[in-house]
C-alpha positions in Angstrom: 114.1 110.0 367.3 111.4 110.8 369.4 113.6 112.7 370.9 114.0 115.0 367.5 110.4 115.0 366.9 109.6 116.2 370.1 112.1 119.4 369.6 110.6 119.8 365.9 107.0 119.7 367.3 107.9 122.3 370.7 110.0 124.7 368.2 107.1 124.4 365.5 104.6 125.6 368.4 106.7 127.9 370.0 107.3 130.0 366.4 102.9 129.8 366.1 102.7 131.7 369.9 105.1 134.1 368.9 103.2 134.8 365.4 99.8 135.0 367.0 99.5 138.4 368.0 99.7 139.2 364.2 97.4 136.9 363.0 95.0 138.4 365.6 95.8 141.6 364.6 95.2 141.0 360.9 91.5 139.3 361.7 90.6 143.0 363.8 91.7 144.8 360.9 89.9 142.3 358.4 86.8 142.6 360.6 86.2 146.0 361.3 86.7 146.9 357.6 84.1 144.6 356.9 81.8 146.4 360.2 82.3 149.7 357.6 80.9 148.3 355.1 77.6 146.9 356.3 75.6 150.2 356.1 75.8 153.6 354.6 74.4 154.7 358.1 77.1 153.2 360.0 79.2 155.1 358.3 78.2 158.5 358.2 78.2 158.0 362.3 81.7 156.4 362.5 83.5 159.8 362.2 86.4 159.2 364.1 87.2 156.2 362.4 86.8 157.7 358.7 90.3 159.0 359.0 92.1 155.7 359.5 89.4 153.1 357.2 87.7 155.1 354.8 85.3 153.5 352.8 85.5 155.0 349.5 82.0 155.3 347.7 82.6 155.4 344.2 79.4 156.8 343.5 80.3 157.6 339.7 81.1 153.9 339.1 78.3 151.3 337.7 75.9 150.2 340.6 77.5 152.4 343.2 79.7 150.0 344.5 81.8 150.2 347.5 85.5 150.2 347.5 87.5 149.6 351.0 90.5 152.1 350.4 91.2 152.5 354.6 92.2 155.8 353.7 92.7 158.9 355.3 90.1 162.1 354.6 92.1 164.4 352.4 90.9 167.0 354.6 90.2 167.6 358.7 86.7 168.2 359.6 86.2 168.2 363.1 88.0 167.3 366.2 86.9 164.0 366.4 89.2 163.1 363.7 92.0 160.5 364.6 95.6 161.5 364.4 96.3 162.6 361.2 99.6 160.8 361.3 97.6 157.4 360.5 96.9 158.2 357.2 96.3 155.8 354.2 99.9 155.5 352.7 101.2 154.2 356.7 98.5 151.9 356.6 99.4 150.3 353.4 102.9 149.9 354.6 101.8 148.6 358.1 99.9 145.9 356.1 103.0 145.3 353.8 105.3 145.0 356.8 103.2 142.5 358.6 102.4 140.4 355.5 106.4 140.4 354.7 106.9 139.7 358.9 104.6 136.5 358.2 106.5 135.2 354.8 109.9 135.8 356.4 108.6 134.0 359.3 107.4 131.0 357.3 110.9 130.8 355.6 112.4 130.7 358.7 110.1 127.6 359.7 110.7 125.8 356.7 114.3 126.4 357.0 113.9 125.0 360.8 111.6 122.2 359.4 114.8 120.9 356.8 117.0 121.3 359.4 115.4 118.8 361.8 114.7 116.1 359.2 118.4 116.2 359.6 118.7 115.6 363.1 121.2 113.0 364.1 119.1 110.0 365.9 121.8 110.0 368.4 122.2 113.7 369.2 121.4 114.9 372.3 118.6 117.6 372.0 117.9 120.6 374.4 114.3 120.5 374.4 113.5 124.1 376.0 115.7 126.6 374.3 116.4 129.5 376.3 114.5 133.0 376.1 117.4 134.8 374.7 117.6 131.9 371.3 113.5 133.0 370.5 114.0 136.6 370.5 116.8 136.5 368.3 114.9 134.3 366.2 111.9 137.0 366.4 114.9 139.8 365.9 115.9 138.1 362.4 112.5 137.5 361.1 111.8 141.1 361.8 114.9 142.7 360.1 114.1 140.5 357.3 110.6 141.9 357.0 112.2 145.3 356.8 114.4 144.2 354.4 111.9 142.5 352.3 109.8 145.7 352.5 111.8 148.2 352.0 115.1 146.7 349.5 113.6 143.9 347.8 115.6 143.9 344.9 114.1 142.6 341.6 115.0 144.1 338.6 118.3 145.6 338.9 118.5 147.0 335.4 114.7 148.4 335.5 115.9 150.7 339.0 118.5 152.1 336.6 116.4 152.7 333.6 113.9 154.2 335.8 117.1 156.7 337.3 117.3 158.0 333.9 113.2 158.6 333.4 112.3 159.8 336.8 115.3 160.5 339.1 112.6 161.7 342.1 110.5 158.4 341.5 113.6 156.4 341.2 115.0 157.2 344.9 111.3 156.3 346.4 111.0 153.1 344.3 114.9 152.2 345.9 113.9 153.2 349.6 110.7 151.1 349.7 109.1 148.8 346.6 106.6 146.7 347.7 103.8 144.8 346.3 101.8 141.9 347.8 98.7 139.8 347.1 95.3 140.6 348.8 91.8 139.3 348.5 89.8 142.4 346.4 91.1 145.1 344.2 91.5 148.8 345.7 91.4 151.7 344.3 95.2 153.1 343.3 96.3 149.4 343.3 96.7 146.9 340.8 95.3 143.4 339.1 97.7 141.4 337.0 96.6 138.9 334.5 97.6 135.3 335.6 98.4 132.6 332.8 96.1 130.2 331.8 97.3 127.6 333.8 97.5 129.0 336.8 93.4 130.2 336.2 92.9 126.7 335.8 94.5 125.2 338.8 93.6 128.1 341.1 90.2 128.3 339.9 87.0 126.4 340.1 84.9 124.1 338.0 85.0 121.1 335.5 88.8 122.0 334.3 90.0 122.5 337.9 88.6 119.4 338.7 89.8 117.5 335.7 93.2 118.9 336.6 92.9 117.5 340.2 92.3 114.1 338.8 95.2 114.2 336.5 97.3 115.5 339.3 96.2 112.3 341.6 96.8 109.9 338.8 100.3 111.1 338.5 102.7 109.4 341.2 106.1 110.9 339.8 107.6 113.8 340.4 107.6 116.8 343.6 104.4 116.7 346.0 100.9 117.6 343.6 100.5 121.1 345.3 104.0 122.2 344.0 104.3 124.5 341.0 106.8 122.3 339.6 104.1 119.5 339.1 100.5 120.8 338.4 102.0 123.8 336.2 103.6 121.8 333.7 100.8 119.3 334.1 97.7 122.2 333.6 100.4 123.0 330.0 99.9 119.8 328.9 96.2 119.1 329.8 95.8 122.5 327.9 97.5 121.4 325.0 95.8 118.2 324.3 92.1 119.6 324.9 92.9 122.5 322.1 94.2 120.0 320.1 91.3 117.8 320.5 89.1 121.2 320.0 90.6 122.2 316.7 90.1 118.9 315.6 86.4 119.6 315.4 87.2 122.4 312.6 85.4 121.8 309.3 86.8 121.2 306.1 87.2 124.8 305.6 89.2 125.1 308.3 86.8 127.4 310.2 85.4 126.1 313.8 82.2 126.7 315.1 81.8 126.9 318.8 78.1 126.0 318.8 79.5 122.9 317.7 81.8 122.1 321.0 80.3 120.5 324.0 79.9 123.1 326.6 82.9 122.3 328.9 85.4 122.9 325.7 83.9 125.9 324.8 84.6 127.4 328.2 88.2 126.6 327.6 88.2 127.8 324.5 87.0 131.3 325.7 89.2 131.1 328.5 91.9 130.7 326.4 91.3 132.9 323.7 90.4 136.0 326.4 93.8 135.0 327.9 95.6 135.8 324.8 93.8 138.9 324.6 95.0 139.9 327.8 98.0 138.3 328.3 100.3 139.5 331.6 98.2 143.0 331.8 98.8 145.4 334.6 95.7 147.3 335.1 95.8 150.3 337.6 92.3 150.3 339.5 90.9 153.8 338.7 87.3 152.4 340.5 85.5 149.9 341.4 84.7 148.6 337.7 87.1 151.0 336.2 91.3 150.5 335.2 93.9 151.3 333.1 96.5 149.0 331.6 99.7 150.3 332.6 102.1 147.8 330.5 100.7 148.4 326.6 103.0 151.6 325.7 101.7 152.6 322.2 104.6 155.3 321.5 106.7 158.1 322.6 106.1 160.8 319.7 103.0 162.8 319.0 102.1 164.3 315.7 98.8 166.7 315.3 96.6 163.9 314.5 97.6 161.9 317.8 97.4 165.2 319.7 93.9 165.8 319.0 92.4 162.5 319.6 94.6 162.7 323.3 93.2 166.0 323.6 89.7 166.1 322.3 89.0 162.1 321.6 86.7 161.2 318.9 84.1 164.0 317.8 81.8 161.6 317.0 81.3 159.7 320.2 78.3 160.3 322.4 79.0 162.4 325.0 76.6 160.2 327.1 79.1 157.4 327.0 81.9 159.8 328.7 82.9 157.9 331.7 82.9 159.8 335.4 86.9 159.3 335.6 87.0 161.9 332.5 85.0 164.1 334.4 88.0 164.4 337.2 90.0 166.1 334.4 89.7 169.9 333.2 86.6 169.7 330.7 86.4 173.6 329.8 87.1 174.0 326.3 91.0 174.1 325.3 92.8 177.5 324.3 93.2 178.5 321.1 96.9 177.2 319.8 96.8 174.9 322.9 97.6 171.8 320.6 100.5 173.1 319.2 101.8 173.7 323.1 101.0 170.5 323.7 102.9 168.8 320.5 105.9 171.1 321.3 105.7 169.7 325.4 105.3 166.3 324.5 105.6 165.8 320.7 109.4 164.0 321.1 109.5 162.5 324.3 105.6 161.4 325.5 104.3 158.1 327.3 101.1 157.0 325.7 99.2 154.1 326.1 96.4 151.5 325.2 94.6 152.0 328.2 92.4 149.5 327.4 89.5 148.2 324.9 86.9 150.3 326.5 85.9 153.9 326.2 88.8 154.8 323.2 86.4 157.6 322.1 87.2 159.4 325.3 90.3 161.8 325.2 93.2 160.5 327.2 93.5 160.1 330.7 96.6 162.0 332.4 98.0 160.5 335.0 101.1 161.4 337.2 102.3 161.6 340.9 102.3 165.5 341.3 100.5 166.6 344.1 101.1 170.4 343.8 99.9 170.3 339.6 97.2 172.9 339.5 93.8 171.0 338.3 94.9 168.0 339.3 92.8 165.4 341.5 94.1 162.6 343.6 93.0 159.4 342.3 91.5 158.2 345.8 92.7 160.0 349.2 96.3 159.0 350.5 97.1 156.9 347.1 99.8 159.9 345.8 98.6 159.0 342.3 96.7 161.9 340.4 95.0 162.8 337.3 94.5 165.7 335.3 96.3 168.6 335.5 97.0 169.2 331.4 97.2 172.7 331.4 99.7 173.1 333.9 101.5 169.9 332.7 101.9 171.6 329.6 102.8 174.6 331.0 105.6 173.0 333.3 106.9 170.9 330.8 107.4 174.0 328.4 109.3 176.2 331.5 111.5 173.1 332.3 110.0 172.6 336.1 108.5 169.1 335.0 110.0 166.2 332.4 107.6 164.8 329.6 108.1 161.3 331.4 106.9 162.8 334.8 103.2 161.9 332.8 101.7 159.3 331.1 98.6 159.4 328.8 96.5 156.7 328.3 94.0 156.0 325.5 90.8 153.6 326.5 90.1 152.1 329.5 89.3 148.4 330.8 85.9 148.6 332.1 84.0 145.6 334.1 80.5 145.3 333.5 79.8 145.6 337.2 81.8 144.8 340.7 80.3 141.2 340.5 82.2 140.8 337.0 85.6 141.5 338.5 85.1 140.0 341.5 84.1 136.7 339.5 87.5 137.2 337.5 89.4 137.4 340.8 87.8 134.1 342.4 88.6 132.1 338.8 91.9 133.6 339.3 92.1 134.9 336.2 93.6 138.3 338.0 95.3 138.7 341.1 94.5 142.0 343.1 97.7 143.4 344.1 98.7 146.2 346.7 101.8 148.5 345.9 103.8 151.4 346.6 103.1 154.2 344.2 106.5 154.1 342.2 105.3 150.8 340.8 102.2 151.8 339.6 103.5 155.4 338.8 106.7 154.2 336.6 107.1 154.1 333.1 107.2 151.0 331.0 109.3 152.0 328.2 112.2 149.4 327.0 111.9 147.8 330.6 115.0 145.2 330.8 112.8 142.8 332.6 108.7 143.3 331.9 106.5 145.3 334.6 104.8 142.0 334.7 107.5 140.1 336.1 108.9 142.8 338.4 105.7 143.0 340.1 104.9 139.5 340.8 108.5 138.9 341.9 108.3 141.6 344.4 105.2 140.1 345.2 107.1 136.8 346.2 105.9 133.2 346.7 103.9 131.8 344.4 103.3 134.8 342.4 107.1 134.6 342.2 107.0 131.4 340.7 104.7 131.7 338.5 106.9 134.8 336.8 109.8 132.4 336.9 108.0 129.9 334.9 106.8 132.2 332.3 109.9 133.9 331.9 111.5 130.4 330.9 109.0 130.5 328.0 110.5 133.7 327.1 113.4 133.0 324.2 114.0 137.0 323.5 114.7 138.0 327.5 117.3 134.6 328.2 
């Protein structure tokens, strides 16, 4: 037994030493990115580093918040610029590769721990594994990480549908579809709405404490930290509390929230917000603004809808116009353009409800075509573009593009300020996720597996477990 325990500790410490350079590198990169954010004055002096770690100043957003994008400049301004090959997309792939390698190493460590637990007490154990074995384990972890980054397949039917909708994007997706959790939202990244059970467990406050208490009392089942335990416990607690809340309704069936205790009112607010934002996947346009990309409305556009998409609501105040819309062409549309627009997109468009805010504005056009005249990149290096409506219409009519190369979003999702979004992330109502652009640009029309599940399963770990538990509730997807 002593030999077996010694072997287990030795192998575990060896693995930690092997992975420590990666942890150190991540710490250095993260520390450096926070250093860049310290001062605008410092940023202006860090010219050599701006191409590789660009802090994107979203001046048009409320509060002039700064979001770290780790991106490259779209143009070279001086000889002091770093190597142009190290661009934002390269950084994102590099970061995803590191995270995938860590996940693979952790999985290998878990498997190794399981094997060591089954070591026969009478077995003779070699406590000094040779260097070749160590190298082989490292190579295996790297190969596993590479495979996880480049060929993680979580929705084969979705991939086949994407091939029919956009062949070029499908090739890109198949080559390297990846997603992983990040600490803060990024422009061009995603935020995904979590189930309320996860919000209660991962968040803070009274209901988190109560759930932890219930888990500590429960002596049955798997360890308390395992999702198979806390998720159903959170479900049961929520059901009981909501039943108690509805019991406070008057004889007419009307519930006055002001009659509830503060904690009960907080839970009711969480629940109602969860129902309204259920499984949202939001593409971040700036520090406080995004569009929900998995709420399709229609593929058919008539004249009234076309006018709404192109012109918005005429009665809307011009002062309410968002700066994101300013990036699109704002000049007056030529005579007869609405008819050309209907001819191009009338029977094969992709129109989405982008959010509950700014719905009076013209629709936002999102695509991945860098050469489209009039389009602008959402943020340097993201490969996601907005605008270029006139060129899009002409290109579709000429057969150069397909209607499903583009998406139209009515409305936005606007957070009051950066602190509001941060609070949502801190309370685990949303998780911030980085992904390659093909995942953010793909259509959500008739997907066999909903995009929310696809994104979370590409993240792996707890997010994959959450997806599988939520799929178990969907009778329509079984």
